[in-house]
C-alpha positions in Angstrom: -23.2 86.1 -34.8 -20.5 87.0 -32.3 -17.8 84.5 -31.3 -18.1 83.2 -27.7 -15.2 84.4 -25.6 -13.3 83.1 -22.6 -10.8 85.1 -20.4 -8.1 84.8 -23.1 -10.1 85.3 -26.3 -12.2 83.1 -28.7 -13.4 79.9 -27.1 -13.8 78.2 -30.4 -11.5 79.6 -33.0 -13.1 79.6 -36.4 -16.6 79.1 -34.9 -19.1 81.2 -33.0 -20.2 78.7 -30.4 -21.4 75.2 -29.8 -24.8 73.7 -29.2 -26.3 70.2 -28.6 -28.8 68.9 -31.1 -31.4 66.2 -30.3 -33.8 64.2 -32.4 -37.0 63.5 -30.4 -39.7 60.9 -31.2 -42.4 62.4 -33.4 -45.2 60.8 -31.4 -43.7 61.0 -27.9 -41.5 64.1 -27.5 -40.1 62.8 -24.2 -38.3 60.0 -26.1 -34.9 61.1 -27.4 -33.9 59.0 -30.3 -30.4 60.5 -31.0 -28.2 63.2 -29.5 -25.3 65.2 -31.1 -23.0 66.9 -28.6 -20.9 70.0 -29.1 -22.0 70.9 -32.6 -20.1 73.8 -34.0 -21.9 77.0 -35.0 -20.5 79.2 -37.7 -20.5 83.0 -37.6 -23.8 83.0 -39.6 -25.4 80.7 -37.0 -25.3 77.6 -39.3 -24.4 74.1 -38.3 -23.5 71.1 -40.4 -23.9 67.6 -39.0 -22.8 64.5 -40.9 -22.9 61.8 -38.1 -26.6 60.9 -38.1 -27.1 57.2 -38.6 -28.8 56.2 -41.8 -31.1 54.0 -39.8 -32.8 57.2 -38.4 -34.8 57.8 -41.5 -38.2 58.6 -39.9 -39.6 62.0 -38.8 -38.3 63.6 -35.6 -38.7 66.9 -33.7 -35.3 68.6 -34.0 -34.3 70.3 -30.7 -31.4 72.6 -30.0 -29.9 73.2 -26.6 -27.3 75.8 -25.6 -25.5 76.2 -22.3 -27.7 79.1 -21.1 -30.6 79.3 -23.6 -34.1 78.0 -23.6 -34.6 74.6 -25.2 -36.1 75.2 -28.6 -37.6 72.7 -31.0 -39.2 72.6 -34.5 -42.9 73.3 -34.9 -43.4 69.9 -36.5 -41.5 66.7 -36.9 -38.9 66.9 -39.6 -38.5 64.0 -42.2 -35.1 62.5 -42.4 -36.0 60.3 -45.3 -33.8 62.2 -47.7 -30.0 62.3 -48.2 -29.7 65.9 -47.0 -32.0 67.7 -44.6 -32.0 71.5 -44.1 -33.9 73.0 -41.2 -34.1 76.7 -40.2 -34.7 78.0 -36.7 -35.0 81.6 -38.0 -38.8 82.2 -38.0 -41.5 81.7 -35.3 -43.6 79.7 -37.7 -40.9 77.1 -37.8 -40.6 76.8 -34.0 -42.9 75.0 -31.6 -45.1 77.7 -29.9 -43.3 80.4 -32.0 -40.9 80.6 -29.1 -38.3 83.1 -30.5 -37.2 86.6 -29.5 -37.6 89.4 -32.1 -34.4 91.4 -32.3 -34.1 95.1 -33.1 -32.7 94.3 -36.6 -35.8 92.3 -37.4 -34.2 88.9 -37.0 -35.2 86.2 -34.5 -33.1 84.3 -32.0 -33.6 81.8 -29.3 -34.1 83.1 -25.8 -31.0 83.4 -23.6 -30.7 83.5 -19.8 -31.8 80.0 -18.7 -28.4 79.5 -17.0 -29.7 76.8 -14.7 -31.4 74.9 -17.6 -34.7 74.4 -15.8 -36.8 75.5 -18.8 -37.7 78.9 -17.6 -35.9 82.3 -17.1 -36.5 83.6 -13.6 -34.9 84.7 -10.4 -33.2 81.3 -10.1 -31.1 82.4 -13.1 -30.7 86.1 -12.0 -29.1 85.2 -8.7 -26.0 83.3 -10.0 -25.6 85.9 -12.8 -25.8 88.8 -10.2 -23.3 87.1 -7.9 -20.7 86.5 -10.7 -21.2 90.0 -12.1 -20.4 91.5 -8.6 -17.0 89.6 -8.8 -16.5 90.3 -12.5 -16.1 86.6 -13.1 -14.7 85.7 -16.5 -14.4 82.7 -18.8 -16.6 80.5 -21.0 -19.3 79.8 -18.4 -23.1 79.5 -18.4 -23.6 82.8 -16.4 -21.9 84.7 -19.2 -25.2 85.0 -21.1 -24.0 87.2 -24.0 -20.8 85.2 -24.5 -18.3 88.1 -24.2 -16.1 86.3 -21.7 -17.1 88.2 -18.6 -20.2 88.3 -16.4 -21.4 91.8 -16.0 -24.5 94.1 -16.3 -24.9 93.2 -19.9 -25.7 89.6 -18.9 -27.9 90.8 -16.0 -30.0 92.9 -18.4 -30.7 89.9 -20.7 -31.8 87.7 -17.8 -33.9 90.6 -16.3 -35.7 91.4 -19.5 -36.5 87.7 -20.3 -37.5 86.8 -16.7 -39.9 89.7 -16.5 -42.0 88.2 -19.3 -41.8 84.8 -17.7 -40.0 83.3 -20.7 -39.9 79.6 -20.7 -39.6 76.6 -23.1 -42.5 75.6 -25.3 -42.4 72.0 -26.1 -44.7 69.3 -27.4 -46.5 67.6 -24.5 -45.3 64.0 -24.0 -48.1 63.2 -21.6 -50.9 63.2 -24.1 -49.6 59.9 -25.4 -49.3 56.7 -23.4 -46.1 55.9 -21.5 -44.9 52.4 -22.1 -41.7 50.5 -21.2 -40.2 47.5 -23.0 -39.6 44.2 -21.2 -36.3 42.4 -21.5 -36.2 39.8 -24.2 -36.2 36.2 -23.0 -36.8 32.6 -24.1 -34.9 33.3 -27.4 -34.9 30.4 -29.9 -33.9 30.2 -33.5 -37.3 31.5 -34.6 -39.1 33.0 -31.6 -38.7 35.1 -28.5 -40.7 36.6 -25.6 -40.8 40.2 -24.6 -43.7 42.6 -23.7 -44.0 45.7 -21.8 -45.7 47.8 -19.2 -48.1 50.6 -20.0 -47.3 52.9 -17.1 -49.7 55.7 -18.1 -52.5 55.8 -20.6 -51.9 59.5 -21.3 -54.9 61.6 -22.4 -57.2 58.8 -23.2 -57.7 55.1 -22.9 -55.1 52.8 -24.4 -56.8 50.9 -27.2 -53.9 48.8 -28.5 -50.6 47.6 -27.1 -47.9 45.1 -27.9 -44.4 45.0 -29.4 -43.0 45.6 -32.9 -39.7 44.4 -34.3 -37.5 44.6 -37.3 -33.9 44.0 -38.4 -33.4 47.8 -38.3 -33.4 50.0 -35.2 -36.5 51.8 -33.9 -39.2 49.5 -35.4 -42.8 50.9 -35.6 -46.3 49.6 -36.3 -45.4 49.6 -40.0 -43.1 46.6 -39.2 -44.1 43.3 -37.7 -46.0 43.6 -34.4 -48.2 41.9 -31.9 -51.5 42.9 -30.5 -51.7 42.2 -26.7 -54.8 43.8 -25.3 -55.7 47.2 -24.1 -55.4 49.4 -21.0 -52.5 50.0 -18.6 -50.3 47.4 -16.9 -47.9 44.6 -17.7 -48.4 42.5 -20.9 -46.4 39.6 -22.4 -45.7 39.3 -26.1 -44.6 36.2 -28.0 -43.0 36.8 -31.4 -42.3 34.1 -33.9 -41.5 33.6 -37.6 -38.0 34.9 -37.0 -34.9 33.9 -38.9 -32.0 32.0 -37.2 -28.8 33.8 -36.1 -30.3 37.2 -36.9 -30.0 40.5 -35.0 -33.5 42.0 -34.3 -34.6 45.2 -32.7 -37.7 45.3 -30.6 -39.7 47.9 -28.7 -43.1 48.0 -27.1 -45.9 50.3 -28.2 -49.2 51.7 -26.8 -51.8 53.5 -28.8 -54.6 55.9 -27.6 -56.8 58.4 -29.4 -53.8 60.9 -29.6 -51.4 58.5 -31.3 -48.8 55.8 -30.6 -45.8 55.9 -28.3 -43.0 53.5 -28.0 -40.8 52.0 -25.2 -37.1 51.5 -25.2 -35.4 50.1 -28.3 -33.8 46.7 -27.4 -31.9 44.2 -29.5 -31.4 40.4 -29.4 -29.9 37.7 -31.6 -31.8 34.5 -32.5 -30.1 31.1 -32.0 -28.9 28.7 -34.6 -31.5 26.3 -35.9 -30.3 22.9 -34.6 -33.7 21.2 -35.0 -32.4 19.3 -38.0 -30.2 16.6 -36.4 -26.8 16.1 -37.9 -26.0 19.8 -38.0 -23.6 21.4 -35.6 -25.2 22.8 -32.4 -23.9 25.9 -30.7 -24.3 26.1 -26.9 -25.3 29.8 -26.4 -23.8 30.0 -22.9 -20.2 29.6 -24.1 -20.3 29.3 -27.9 -19.0 25.7 -27.8 -19.9 23.8 -31.0 -21.1 20.2 -30.7 -21.7 17.7 -33.5 -25.1 16.0 -33.4 -26.3 12.6 -34.7 -29.7 10.9 -35.2 -30.2 7.5 -33.5 -33.7 6.3 -34.4 -36.1 9.0 -33.5 -33.6 10.6 -31.1 -31.1 13.5 -31.7 -27.9 13.1 -29.6 -24.8 15.1 -29.1 -21.9 13.3 -30.7 -19.4 14.8 -28.2 -19.2 14.9 -24.5 -20.4 18.0 -22.7 -17.9 20.7 -21.7 -20.1 23.3 -20.0 -18.7 25.2 -17.0 -21.9 27.2 -16.5 -25.4 26.1 -15.9 -27.8 27.2 -18.7 -29.0 30.1 -16.5 -25.5 31.5 -16.5 -24.6 30.3 -12.9 -21.0 29.0 -12.7 -20.7 25.2 -11.9 -18.2 24.8 -9.1 -14.9 23.3 -10.4 -13.7 21.0 -7.6 -10.1 19.8 -7.8 -9.6 18.4 -4.3 -10.0 14.6 -4.2 -11.5 14.6 -0.6 -13.8 17.5 -1.3 -15.1 15.9 -4.5 -15.8 12.6 -2.8 -17.9 14.3 -0.1 -20.0 16.5 -2.3 -23.8 16.7 -2.1 -24.2 19.5 -4.6 -23.4 19.9 -8.3 -19.8 20.2 -9.5 -17.5 19.4 -12.5 -13.8 18.6 -13.1 -11.4 17.8 -15.9 -9.6 14.4 -15.9 -6.5 14.8 -13.7 -7.7 18.5 -13.3 -6.0 19.1 -16.6 -8.3 20.9 -19.1 -5.6 21.6 -21.6 -4.7 17.9 -22.1 -8.0 16.3 -21.7 -10.9 18.8 -21.8 -11.2 19.5 -25.5 -11.2 15.8 -26.3 -13.1 14.1 -23.5 -15.2 16.9 -22.2 -15.8 17.6 -18.5 -16.8 15.1 -15.8 -19.9 15.9 -13.6 -21.3 14.4 -10.5 -25.0 13.4 -10.5 -26.0 16.4 -8.4 -25.1 18.7 -11.3 -27.5 16.7 -13.5 -30.3 16.9 -10.9 -30.3 20.7 -11.1 -32.2 20.4 -14.3 -30.2 23.2 -15.9 -26.9 21.4 -16.9 -27.7 20.7 -20.5 -28.0 23.5 -23.1 -31.4 25.1 -23.5 -33.5 22.8 -25.8 -31.5 19.7 -24.7 -31.5 17.5 -21.6 -29.5 14.8 -19.9 -31.2 11.5 -21.2 -33.0 9.3 -18.8 -32.2 5.6 -18.3 -35.2 4.8 -20.6 -33.9 7.1 -23.3 -30.5 5.5 -23.2 -32.2 2.1 -23.4 -34.1 3.3 -26.5 -30.9 4.1 -28.3 -29.3 0.8 -27.2 -32.2 -1.1 -28.4 -32.3 0.7 -31.8 -28.6 -0.3 -32.2 -29.2 -4.0 -31.7 -29.3 -4.3 -27.9 -26.7 -4.6 -25.2 -24.5 -7.1 -27.0 -23.9 -5.0 -30.1 -24.7 -1.4 -29.3 -21.3 -0.8 -27.6 -19.3 -1.4 -30.7 -21.7 0.7 -32.8 -21.2 3.6 -30.3 -17.5 3.5 -29.8 -14.9 5.5 -31.8 -12.8 3.2 -34.0 -9.1 2.9 -33.9 -6.6 3.5 -31.2 -6.2 7.3 -31.2 -8.0 7.3 -27.8 -9.0 3.7 -27.0 -6.2 1.3 -25.9 -6.1 -1.9 -27.8 -8.1 -4.1 -28.4 -11.1 -1.7 -28.7 -13.2 -4.8 -29.5 -16.1 -4.6 -31.9 -15.8 -0.9 -32.5 -17.5 0.3 -35.7 -19.0 3.6 -34.7 -21.7 2.9 -37.2 -24.1 5.1 -35.1 -21.8 8.1 -35.3 -22.0 8.4 -31.5 -18.1 8.4 -31.3 -18.0 7.2 -27.7 -14.6 7.9 -26.0 -12.8 6.3 -23.1 -12.8 9.4 -20.8 -12.4 7.4 -17.6 -14.1 8.5 -14.4 -13.5 10.1 -11.0 -14.3 7.9 -8.0 -16.6 8.7 -5.1 -16.1 8.1 -1.4 -14.0 5.1 -0.5 -14.3 3.6 3.0 -10.6 3.8 3.8 -10.3 7.0 1.8 -7.5 5.5 -0.3 -9.2 6.1 -3.7 -11.7 8.8 -2.8 -12.0 11.4 -5.6 -9.2 9.7 -7.6 -9.2 9.5 -11.5 -9.2 6.1 -13.2 -9.7 4.4 -16.6 -8.9 6.9 -19.3 -8.2 5.0 -22.5 -10.1 1.9 -21.2 -13.6 2.9 -20.3 -16.2 5.6 -21.0 -19.0 6.0 -18.4 -22.1 8.2 -19.1 -24.6 9.4 -16.6 -28.3 9.2 -17.0 -30.7 11.5 -15.3 -32.6 8.6 -13.6 -32.3 7.3 -10.1 -32.7 3.7 -8.9 -34.1 2.7 -5.5 -31.6 0.4 -3.8 -32.2 -2.5 -1.5 -31.3 -0.3 1.5 -34.0 2.3 0.6 -31.5 4.8 -0.8 -31.6 6.2 -4.3 -28.6 5.7 -6.6 -27.5 7.1 -9.9 -27.6 5.1 -13.1 -25.2 5.1 -16.0 -24.1 3.3 -19.1 -20.6 1.9 -19.6 -18.5 1.4 -22.8 -15.3 -0.7 -22.5 -12.3 -1.3 -24.7 -12.2 -5.1 -24.3 -15.7 -5.8 -25.5 -18.3 -4.6 -28.1 -21.2 -4.8 -25.6 -22.5 -1.9 -23.6 -23.4 -2.2 -19.9 -25.9 -0.4 -17.7 -25.2 0.1 -14.0 -27.8 1.1 -11.4 -26.1 1.3 -8.1 -23.7 4.2 -8.5 -22.8 6.7 -5.9 -23.9 10.2 -6.9 -20.4 11.6 -6.2 -18.8 9.8 -9.1 -17.5 12.0 -11.9 -18.8 10.7 -15.3 -19.1 12.0 -18.8 -22.4 13.5 -20.1 -24.1 13.2 -23.5 -27.2 15.3 -24.1 -30.3 14.5 -26.1 -32.6 17.0 -27.8 -35.9 17.9 -26.1 
């Protein structure tokens, strides 16, 4: 095999030329599973490839492409189950459609002359070769069909001969099989997820089965776990369960007709941590923040204040630092005490107005901001208003200012005196101002209370350093900035 030339000499010293090699899905040729670019060919026409992922251990059509030759593929799918795979392209019996050219010396070669790479050698290839030959164009270019470094009559002859016999690619038909796409994975939990797909075309016959298949290795097939989600064309939804927590899964849709099974795109997702067992650390998937959890009666609570700066759909929560702007808000927002995250954020969490709670997407997925009644359930379980405050407050004076009366933290709630941010003040003196850190901790509920004037107010629960009781308030302005504790759904 001659070395490909450019205007100065050999294009690839030590090698004859370069090709691209593709692995195509054995049941749907149109699906390319892996591509190897710029593979070196030796003078004998051999190539060695050592970069194929071990996960690709199924059977694939092996296709070679060259800059000005006809796309050529194996007659049948080649198994990649072994450690070393050898595949020849030297005989028509090994090539799909027997699509090789017999040379004068009795050897076979792939067809050259498809310079525009449209799958057929015709006048569309002859014209650019003819134009470059007239100008004696040189270099390693597609129009130099014989690879001698210059476009001339030798290249024109090859294109002319192959175009006269209407030489074109012979490839497995992808349309005999169904065409299906994979839906984005959603509603991911620690043991389940939702995906699906869309059967765009049923192919040569009716689709008799469809669904998704998944595994911890790429390119799952029907030999792996899979769903069955009806027949025919169109959109379908697939729910998968029985998954392991914190595990990377691969998933793709499938559709089967009488010809065989085709697959959609290969997607991946990671299941969440299993936090269903209260007392374990819970990870908020939107920011990776870890929260301790505790059991109070039948309820599972966060044992730390919420720090989220995104809603659970990924939308940023506005961080409002201006006092006057904060006091006049009618939409969701958050802040840090004294607008200083470094000093206060990691310990006391963020402060939110009630409008952020009312979006319904403030808490992590699987959790929610507790209602007034849910707070009252916890308070009752801990002995009622007179005693629950002490059982919910952190002990000592690391954060509470003395006397921190009655504090035992027997519940594990570890309530902190994070203070609050005020709402609108009639003379604007204290509007949006921060108060009370070290002395009080105020926690919003998701519930509203109808006031005497016909307006609805927020409700909250209050821990104080000078008493062991807990108080509930039901006439709060919704612009106040309070702490948030979440409870598991």
